[in-house]
C-alpha positions as CSV (number, residue, x, y, z in Angstrom):
1,M,95.6,68.9,100.7
2,S,97.2,70.5,97.7
3,L,99.5,73.5,97.8
4,E,96.9,75.5,95.9
5,K,94.2,74.8,98.4
6,K,96.6,75.7,101.3
7,L,97.5,79.0,99.6
8,A,93.8,79.8,99.1
9,M,93.2,79.1,102.8
10,L,96.1,81.4,103.7
11,D,94.5,84.1,101.6
12,S,91.2,83.6,103.3
13,L,92.8,83.7,106.8
14,A,94.6,86.9,105.9
15,D,91.2,88.5,104.9
16,K,89.8,87.5,108.3
17,I,92.7,89.0,110.1
18,E,92.3,92.3,108.1
19,D,88.6,92.4,108.9
20,K,88.1,95.2,111.5
21,D,85.4,93.2,113.2
22,T,87.8,90.3,114.1
23,S,88.9,90.6,117.7
24,L,92.6,90.6,118.7
25,E,92.2,87.2,120.4
26,E,90.6,85.7,117.2
27,S,93.3,87.3,115.1
28,I,96.0,85.6,117.1
29,K,94.3,82.2,116.7
30,I,94.0,82.8,112.9
31,F,97.6,83.9,112.8
32,E,98.7,80.7,114.5
33,Q,96.8,78.7,111.9
34,S,98.4,80.8,109.2
35,V,101.9,80.1,110.5
36,D,101.1,76.3,110.5
37,L,99.8,76.5,106.9
38,A,102.7,78.6,105.7
39,T,105.1,76.0,107.2
40,E,103.3,73.2,105.3
41,C,103.5,75.2,102.1
42,M,107.2,75.8,102.5
43,K,107.8,72.1,103.0
44,I,105.8,71.3,99.9
45,L,107.8,73.9,97.9
46,G,111.1,72.6,99.3
47,D,110.2,69.0,98.3
48,C,109.3,70.3,94.8
49,S,112.6,72.2,94.5
50,G,114.5,69.1,95.5
51,K,112.7,67.0,92.8
52,L,113.4,69.7,90.2
53,T,117.1,69.7,91.1
54,V,117.2,65.9,90.6
55,L,115.5,66.1,87.3
56,Q,117.8,68.9,86.1
57,E,120.8,66.7,87.0
58,K,119.3,63.8,85.1
59,V,118.8,66.0,82.0
60,R,122.4,67.3,82.3
61,G,123.6,63.7,82.5
62,I,121.7,62.8,79.4
63,T,122.9,65.8,77.4
64,D,126.5,65.2,78.6
65,E,126.3,61.6,77.4
66,N,125.1,62.7,74.0
67,S,127.9,65.4,73.6
């Protein structure tokens, strides 16, 4: 599942938690799901950050060679 879909799911889960008709027990279950999704999102973002760092280093290497 894409990062965007996971973020949309997190938004939806937050809405459910904020709903005054959601019981405490259900809110806790939803919160647990949210933590899992947030962890997955953080991993995806970390992976992307690493890839961007590698690409930036490649660009620096190319520009250094051409200087």
